Gaussian input, Z-matrix of N, CA and C with variables (Angstrom, degrees):
# hf/3-21g

backbone

0 1
 N
 C     1     B1
 C     2     B2     1     A1
 N     3     B3     2     A2     1     D1
 C     4     B4     3     A3     2     D2
 C     5     B5     4     A4     3     D3
 N     6     B6     5     A5     4     D4
 C     7     B7     6     A6     5     D5
 C     8     B8     7     A7     6     D6
 N     9     B9     8     A8     7     D7
 C    10    B10     9     A9     8     D8
 C    11    B11    10    A10     9     D9
 N    12    B12    11    A11    10    D10
 C    13    B13    12    A12    11    D11
 C    14    B14    13    A13    12    D12
 N    15    B15    14    A14    13    D13
 C    16    B16    15    A15    14    D14
 C    17    B17    16    A16    15    D15
 N    18    B18    17    A17    16    D16
 C    19    B19    18    A18    17    D17
 C    20    B20    19    A19    18    D18
 N    21    B21    20    A20    19    D19
 C    22    B22    21    A21    20    D20
 C    23    B23    22    A22    21    D21
 N    24    B24    23    A23    22    D22
 C    25    B25    24    A24    23    D23
 C    26    B26    25    A25    24    D24
 N    27    B27    26    A26    25    D25
 C    28    B28    27    A27    26    D26
 C    29    B29    28    A28    27    D27
 N    30    B30    29    A29    28    D28
 C    31    B31    30    A30    29    D29
 C    32    B32    31    A31    30    D30
 N    33    B33    32    A32    31    D31
 C    34    B34    33    A33    32    D32
 C    35    B35    34    A34    33    D33
 N    36    B36    35    A35    34    D34
 C    37    B37    36    A36    35    D35
 C    38    B38    37    A37    36    D36
 N    39    B39    38    A38    37    D37
 C    40    B40    39    A39    38    D38
 C    41    B41    40    A40    39    D39
 N    42    B42    41    A41    40    D40
 C    43    B43    42    A42    41    D41
 C    44    B44    43    A43    42    D42
 N    45    B45    44    A44    43    D43
 C    46    B46    45    A45    44    D44
 C    47    B47    46    A46    45    D45
 N    48    B48    47    A47    46    D46
 C    49    B49    48    A48    47    D47
 C    50    B50    49    A49    48    D48
 N    51    B51    50    A50    49    D49
 C    52    B52    51    A51    50    D50
 C    53    B53    52    A52    51    D51
 N    54    B54    53    A53    52    D52
 C    55    B55    54    A54    53    D53
 C    56    B56    55    A55    54    D54
 N    57    B57    56    A56    55    D55
 C    58    B58    57    A57    56    D56
 C    59    B59    58    A58    57    D57
 N    60    B60    59    A59    58    D58
 C    61    B61    60    A60    59    D59
 C    62    B62    61    A61    60    D60
 N    63    B63    62    A62    61    D61
 C    64    B64    63    A63    62    D62
 C    65    B65    64    A64    63    D63
 N    66    B66    65    A65    64    D64
 C    67    B67    66    A66    65    D65
 C    68    B68    67    A67    66    D66
 N    69    B69    68    A68    67    D67
 C    70    B70    69    A69    68    D68
 C    71    B71    70    A70    69    D69
 N    72    B72    71    A71    70    D70
 C    73    B73    72    A72    71    D71
 C    74    B74    73    A73    72    D72
 N    75    B75    74    A74    73    D73
 C    76    B76    75    A75    74    D74
 C    77    B77    76    A76    75    D75
 N    78    B78    77    A77    76    D76
 C    79    B79    78    A78    77    D77
 C    80    B80    79    A79    78    D78
 N    81    B81    80    A80    79    D79
 C    82    B82    81    A81    80    D80
 C    83    B83    82    A82    81    D81
 N    84    B84    83    A83    82    D82
 C    85    B85    84    A84    83    D83
 C    86    B86    85    A85    84    D84
 N    87    B87    86    A86    85    D85
 C    88    B88    87    A87    86    D86
 C    89    B89    88    A88    87    D87
 N    90    B90    89    A89    88    D88
 C    91    B91    90    A90    89    D89
 C    92    B92    91    A91    90    D90
 N    93    B93    92    A92    91    D91
 C    94    B94    93    A93    92    D92
 C    95    B95    94    A94    93    D93
 N    96    B96    95    A95    94    D94
 C    97    B97    96    A96    95    D95
 C    98    B98    97    A97    96    D96
 N    99    B99    98    A98    97    D97
 C   100   B100    99    A99    98    D98
 C   101   B101   100   A100    99    D99
 N   102   B102   101   A101   100   D100
 C   103   B103   102   A102   101   D101
 C   104   B104   103   A103   102   D102
 N   105   B105   104   A104   103   D103
 C   106   B106   105   A105   104   D104
 C   107   B107   106   A106   105   D105
 N   108   B108   107   A107   106   D106
 C   109   B109   108   A108   107   D107
 C   110   B110   109   A109   108   D108
 N   111   B111   110   A110   109   D109
 C   112   B112   111   A111   110   D110
 C   113   B113   112   A112   111   D111
 N   114   B114   113   A113   112   D112
 C   115   B115   114   A114   113   D113
 C   116   B116   115   A115   114   D114
 N   117   B117   116   A116   115   D115
 C   118   B118   117   A117   116   D116
 C   119   B119   118   A118   117   D117
 N   120   B120   119   A119   118   D118
 C   121   B121   120   A120   119   D119
 C   122   B122   121   A121   120   D120
 N   123   B123   122   A122   121   D121
 C   124   B124   123   A123   122   D122
 C   125   B125   124   A124   123   D123
 N   126   B126   125   A125   124   D124
 C   127   B127   126   A126   125   D125
 C   128   B128   127   A127   126   D126
 N   129   B129   128   A128   127   D127
 C   130   B130   129   A129   128   D128
 C   131   B131   130   A130   129   D129
 N   132   B132   131   A131   130   D130
 C   133   B133   132   A132   131   D131
 C   134   B134   133   A133   132   D132
 N   135   B135   134   A134   133   D133
 C   136   B136   135   A135   134   D134
 C   137   B137   136   A136   135   D135
 N   138   B138   137   A137   136   D136
 C   139   B139   138   A138   137   D137
 C   140   B140   139   A139   138   D138
 N   141   B141   140   A140   139   D139
 C   142   B142   141   A141   140   D140
 C   143   B143   142   A142   141   D141
 N   144   B144   143   A143   142   D142
 C   145   B145   144   A144   143   D143
 C   146   B146   145   A145   144   D144
 N   147   B147   146   A146   145   D145
 C   148   B148   147   A147   146   D146
 C   149   B149   148   A148   147   D147
 N   150   B150   149   A149   148   D148
 C   151   B151   150   A150   149   D149
 C   152   B152   151   A151   150   D150
 N   153   B153   152   A152   151   D151
 C   154   B154   153   A153   152   D152
 C   155   B155   154   A154   153   D153
 N   156   B156   155   A155   154   D154
 C   157   B157   156   A156   155   D155
 C   158   B158   157   A157   156   D156
 N   159   B159   158   A158   157   D157
 C   160   B160   159   A159   158   D158
 C   161   B161   160   A160   159   D159
 N   162   B162   161   A161   160   D160
 C   163   B163   162   A162   161   D161
 C   164   B164   163   A163   162   D162
 N   165   B165   164   A164   163   D163
 C   166   B166   165   A165   164   D164
 C   167   B167   166   A166   165   D165
 N   168   B168   167   A167   166   D166
 C   169   B169   168   A168   167   D167
 C   170   B170   169   A169   168   D168

   B1=1.4548
   B2=1.5207
   B3=1.3192
   B4=1.4569
   B5=1.5217
   B6=1.3224
   B7=1.4593
   B8=1.5167
   B9=1.3126
   B10=1.4613
   B11=1.5226
   B12=1.3363
   B13=1.4649
   B14=1.5172
   B15=1.3219
   B16=1.4646
   B17=1.5195
   B18=1.3182
   B19=1.4654
   B20=1.5235
   B21=1.3041
   B22=1.4623
   B23=1.5213
   B24=1.3518
   B25=1.4573
   B26=1.5303
   B27=1.3217
   B28=1.4612
   B29=1.5186
   B30=1.3412
   B31=1.4615
   B32=1.5252
   B33=1.3290
   B34=1.4461
   B35=1.5177
   B36=1.3313
   B37=1.4593
   B38=1.5245
   B39=1.3283
   B40=1.4578
   B41=1.5238
   B42=1.3286
   B43=1.4638
   B44=1.5245
   B45=1.3243
   B46=1.4650
   B47=1.5163
   B48=1.3262
   B49=1.4687
   B50=1.5294
   B51=1.2985
   B52=1.4578
   B53=1.5304
   B54=1.3455
   B55=1.4652
   B56=1.5255
   B57=1.3326
   B58=1.4610
   B59=1.5183
   B60=1.3202
   B61=1.4606
   B62=1.5227
   B63=1.3149
   B64=1.4654
   B65=1.5212
   B66=1.3264
   B67=1.4664
   B68=1.5234
   B69=1.3315
   B70=1.4618
   B71=1.5306
   B72=1.3164
   B73=1.4574
   B74=1.5204
   B75=1.3284
   B76=1.4628
   B77=1.5207
   B78=1.3181
   B79=1.4590
   B80=1.5194
   B81=1.3220
   B82=1.4664
   B83=1.5275
   B84=1.3305
   B85=1.4621
   B86=1.5141
   B87=1.3451
   B88=1.4628
   B89=1.5219
   B90=1.3346
   B91=1.4519
   B92=1.5194
   B93=1.3432
   B94=1.4606
   B95=1.5278
   B96=1.3170
   B97=1.4540
   B98=1.5231
   B99=1.3290
   B100=1.4598
   B101=1.5178
   B102=1.3194
   B103=1.4597
   B104=1.5234
   B105=1.3224
   B106=1.4622
   B107=1.5266
   B108=1.3528
   B109=1.4463
   B110=1.5202
   B111=1.3135
   B112=1.4681
   B113=1.5283
   B114=1.3336
   B115=1.4639
   B116=1.5225
   B117=1.3262
   B118=1.4486
   B119=1.5221
   B120=1.3418
   B121=1.4657
   B122=1.5115
   B123=1.3454
   B124=1.4575
   B125=1.5185
   B126=1.3476
   B127=1.4635
   B128=1.5213
   B129=1.3243
   B130=1.4669
   B131=1.5234
   B132=1.3276
   B133=1.4672
   B134=1.5210
   B135=1.3328
   B136=1.4512
   B137=1.5145
   B138=1.3335
   B139=1.4675
   B140=1.5258
   B141=1.3247
   B142=1.4557
   B143=1.5280
   B144=1.3311
   B145=1.4565
   B146=1.5285
   B147=1.3234
   B148=1.4669
   B149=1.5230
   B150=1.3239
   B151=1.4640
   B152=1.5251
   B153=1.3170
   B154=1.4743
   B155=1.5164
   B156=1.3303
   B157=1.4597
   B158=1.5362
   B159=1.3298
   B160=1.4638
   B161=1.5180
   B162=1.3271
   B163=1.4556
   B164=1.5325
   B165=1.3447
   B166=1.4573
   B167=1.5082
   B168=1.3495
   B169=1.4562
   B170=1.4246
   A1=108.58
   A2=116.13
   A3=122.17
   A4=109.98
   A5=115.68
   A6=120.43
   A7=107.63
   A8=116.99
   A9=118.89
   A10=109.80
   A11=115.10
   A12=121.85
   A13=111.49
   A14=115.47
   A15=121.64
   A16=108.35
   A17=116.25
   A18=120.90
   A19=107.88
   A20=115.17
   A21=121.41
   A22=109.81
   A23=115.77
   A24=118.91
   A25=109.06
   A26=117.30
   A27=121.24
   A28=113.11
   A29=117.38
   A30=121.43
   A31=112.34
   A32=117.18
   A33=120.91
   A34=114.37
   A35=116.68
   A36=120.72
   A37=110.24
   A38=117.41
   A39=121.05
   A40=109.06
   A41=115.90
   A42=121.80
   A43=110.92
   A44=116.32
   A45=122.47
   A46=106.61
   A47=117.86
   A48=120.86
   A49=113.70
   A50=114.81
   A51=124.45
   A52=110.65
   A53=116.82
   A54=120.08
   A55=112.78
   A56=117.91
   A57=121.54
   A58=110.13
   A59=116.80
   A60=120.96
   A61=110.87
   A62=116.85
   A63=122.95
   A64=109.06
   A65=115.76
   A66=121.01
   A67=107.87
   A68=116.44
   A69=120.53
   A70=109.92
   A71=115.46
   A72=120.11
   A73=108.06
   A74=116.35
   A75=120.36
   A76=109.96
   A77=116.62
   A78=123.35
   A79=106.73
   A80=116.55
   A81=122.19
   A82=111.28
   A83=116.06
   A84=121.23
   A85=115.63
   A86=117.88
   A87=120.81
   A88=110.97
   A89=115.28
   A90=122.53
   A91=108.51
   A92=116.48
   A93=120.14
   A94=107.04
   A95=117.08
   A96=122.13
   A97=110.15
   A98=115.48
   A99=120.90
   A100=108.80
   A101=115.63
   A102=121.89
   A103=107.56
   A104=116.06
   A105=122.34
   A106=112.51
   A107=116.68
   A108=121.60
   A109=115.79
   A110=117.95
   A111=122.24
   A112=108.99
   A113=116.00
   A114=121.79
   A115=112.77
   A116=114.97
   A117=123.08
   A118=108.12
   A119=116.94
   A120=121.68
   A121=110.55
   A122=115.89
   A123=121.52
   A124=109.05
   A125=115.37
   A126=119.95
   A127=109.36
   A128=117.35
   A129=121.71
   A130=113.68
   A131=117.80
   A132=121.16
   A133=111.39
   A134=116.92
   A135=120.81
   A136=114.04
   A137=116.24
   A138=120.36
   A139=109.48
   A140=116.84
   A141=121.52
   A142=108.51
   A143=116.08
   A144=122.21
   A145=109.49
   A146=115.54
   A147=122.61
   A148=106.25
   A149=118.82
   A150=121.39
   A151=113.04
   A152=116.35
   A153=123.23
   A154=109.88
   A155=116.07
   A156=121.76
   A157=111.47
   A158=118.08
   A159=121.46
   A160=111.40
   A161=116.74
   A162=123.67
   A163=112.46
   A164=118.49
   A165=122.10
   A166=109.34
   A167=115.57
   A168=120.40
   A169=113.05
   D1=139.41
   D2=-179.37
   D3=-108.18
   D4=149.62
   D5=170.02
   D6=-80.62
   D7=141.68
   D8=179.55
   D9=-75.37
   D10=152.87
   D11=-174.23
   D12=-110.17
   D13=147.76
   D14=172.31
   D15=-130.06
   D16=163.19
   D17=175.17
   D18=-116.84
   D19=134.94
   D20=179.25
   D21=-108.86
   D22=148.95
   D23=174.00
   D24=-83.61
   D25=-177.68
   D26=-176.07
   D27=-64.73
   D28=-20.49
   D29=178.96
   D30=-90.36
   D31=-3.10
   D32=-179.78
   D33=90.48
   D34=6.46
   D35=177.81
   D36=-83.98
   D37=150.10
   D38=178.47
   D39=-67.06
   D40=119.80
   D41=-179.76
   D42=-97.69
   D43=-34.92
   D44=179.44
   D45=-133.28
   D46=124.12
   D47=-173.22
   D48=-65.93
   D49=166.31
   D50=-175.52
   D51=-82.89
   D52=77.10
   D53=-179.29
   D54=-124.28
   D55=-0.50
   D56=-178.56
   D57=-111.29
   D58=149.05
   D59=178.14
   D60=-75.34
   D61=-38.08
   D62=178.04
   D63=-142.75
   D64=151.55
   D65=174.59
   D66=-149.67
   D67=134.69
   D68=179.31
   D69=-86.34
   D70=173.11
   D71=171.71
   D72=-65.51
   D73=153.24
   D74=177.25
   D75=-76.11
   D76=129.39
   D77=175.59
   D78=-129.07
   D79=123.34
   D80=-177.00
   D81=54.43
   D82=36.40
   D83=175.05
   D84=82.48
   D85=6.09
   D86=-179.69
   D87=-126.55
   D88=149.05
   D89=175.29
   D90=-127.08
   D91=131.17
   D92=172.75
   D93=-73.50
   D94=134.50
   D95=-178.72
   D96=-127.69
   D97=154.16
   D98=175.76
   D99=-128.74
   D100=134.98
   D101=175.34
   D102=-144.09
   D103=126.45
   D104=179.60
   D105=54.54
   D106=38.15
   D107=176.04
   D108=80.54
   D109=2.26
   D110=179.68
   D111=-115.71
   D112=152.48
   D113=-176.14
   D114=-113.23
   D115=151.91
   D116=175.29
   D117=-159.38
   D118=-164.07
   D119=-179.31
   D120=-137.62
   D121=145.43
   D122=174.02
   D123=-126.61
   D124=159.38
   D125=176.70
   D126=-93.82
   D127=-179.42
   D128=-175.42
   D129=-69.22
   D130=-10.83
   D131=175.79
   D132=-93.65
   D133=-3.01
   D134=-178.93
   D135=89.42
   D136=5.51
   D137=177.72
   D138=-77.05
   D139=137.18
   D140=177.35
   D141=-74.73
   D142=120.48
   D143=178.26
   D144=-92.91
   D145=-42.39
   D146=175.17
   D147=-129.51
   D148=120.52
   D149=-176.23
   D150=-63.04
   D151=155.51
   D152=179.15
   D153=-77.47
   D154=80.07
   D155=-179.66
   D156=-130.63
   D157=2.17
   D158=-173.42
   D159=-104.91
   D160=149.61
   D161=-178.32
   D162=-70.73
   D163=-26.13
   D164=177.92
   D165=-143.08
   D166=159.20
   D167=-176.91
   D168=-110.45

């Protein structure tokens, strides 16, 4: 079981809600995310760039 992840802004406020099982650090404006065992990518605004439909990220 994984703890869900959130992203905070520089002030410590929640920037992206706790809806993903895993999330990587942002690199070039994208973060690899995992939800329900599938991987995808989101941007720094929390918009899904690539949906969580892939077996690996």
